[in-house]
N, C-alpha and C positions, 0 to 999 in steps of 0.2 A: 640855106641852099638845100633844096630837096632833090635836085638832079645833079648831073655832072656837067651842066652847061657852063659852070664857072671854072672848069678844069683848065682851059687854056690860060686864063688870067692867073690862076694859082701857079701853074707851071712857069709862067713868065716872071712873076714876082719871086718865086722860090729860086729860080735860076739867077736872077739879078742879086738876090740876097746872098746866095752862095758865092757868086763872083765878088761882091763887095766884101764879104767876110774874108775871102782869100786875099784880096787886095789889102785889107786891113792888116791881116797877119804878116804879109810880106813887108808892109810899110813899118809896122810896129817892131818887128824883129830886126829890121834894118836900123831903126832909130835908136834902139837900146844898145848900150855898150856891152852887154853880156850875151852869151849864147844860150838863150832860153831852151830851145829844143834839145840841144846836146846836154844841157844840165838836167832837164827833166828825164831824159833817157838814162842818165847816170843816177837817178833817184833823188835829185835835189828838190826837196819839198818847197824851199823858198822860191825857187824859179817857177815851180808849178803853181804856187799860190799867186804870185805876181802876174804870171801870164794868164792864168784862169780868171782872175779878177778883171784883168784888162779885156779879155774876150767877152766876158759877161757884160762889162761896162760898155762895150761896143754893141753887143747884140740887143740890149734893151732899147737904145734909141733907134737902132735899125728896125726893130719890130714896130716901133711907133711910126717910123717913116713909111713902112709898108701899110700900116693901118690907116694913116691919115693922108697918104699921097693921092693926089688927083690923077696921076699918070705914072707910068714907069720912069719917065724922065724926072719927075718930081721926086720919086723915091730914090733915084740915083743921086740927085743933088743933095738931098737930106742925109743919105747914107755917107756921102763924102764929107758933109759937115760933121757928122758924128765921128768919122775917122780923124779929122783934124782936131776935134775936141779931145779925143782920147790920147793922141800923141802929145798934145799940149799939156795934158794932165801929167804925163810922164816927165816932160821937161820941167814943169813947175814943181814937181816933187823932188827932183834931183838936188836942188840947193837946200831943201829942208832936211834931206837925209844924206849927209856927207858919205861919200864912197859907196853909194847905193849899189852900183853894179858889182863892185868887189865883194860887198857884204852878201849879196845874193849868190854870187859865185861860191862864197864860203859857206852857204847854207843858212845864213841868219834869217830866221823867219819873221822877226818883228818888223823890219823895214819892208819886207815883202808883203806882209799882211796889211800894213798901212798903205802901201802903194796900191794893192788890190782893192782896198776899201775906198781909197780916193777915186779909183777908176769906176767902181760901182756907183759911188755918190755922184760923180760927174755924169755918168750914163743915165741915172735916174732923173737928174735935173734936166739934162739934155732932152730926154724923151718927153718930159712934162712940157718943155718949151715948144715942142713940135706939135702939141695937141691944139694949137691955135684954133 
């Protein structure tokens, strides 16, 4: 792009991406059994690692949705698919990591890192699947 003629499309996709990311955070923070934001504010590294990995795991497929979408509606639909995938990853990891929320509350980093890594891995695969 050599001019700013693409600026309206950029602004539209950027606004949709911000909205979808906000929706993702609200949904994820509601779905988890621990209070990530409060824990991060208290300096809990485990909560920051888990939430940060999850946010990255969502942002990767969201960026693929923006890149490959044929329209804003297409981008929104695939962004919502990425949201569902990330929340599902959290719920799938819970049985593998007993007392996950309590352990994150207590600052245990090992389960938080594994949860964050699973979120990133899921996000990468999710993004690759969107590159149809």
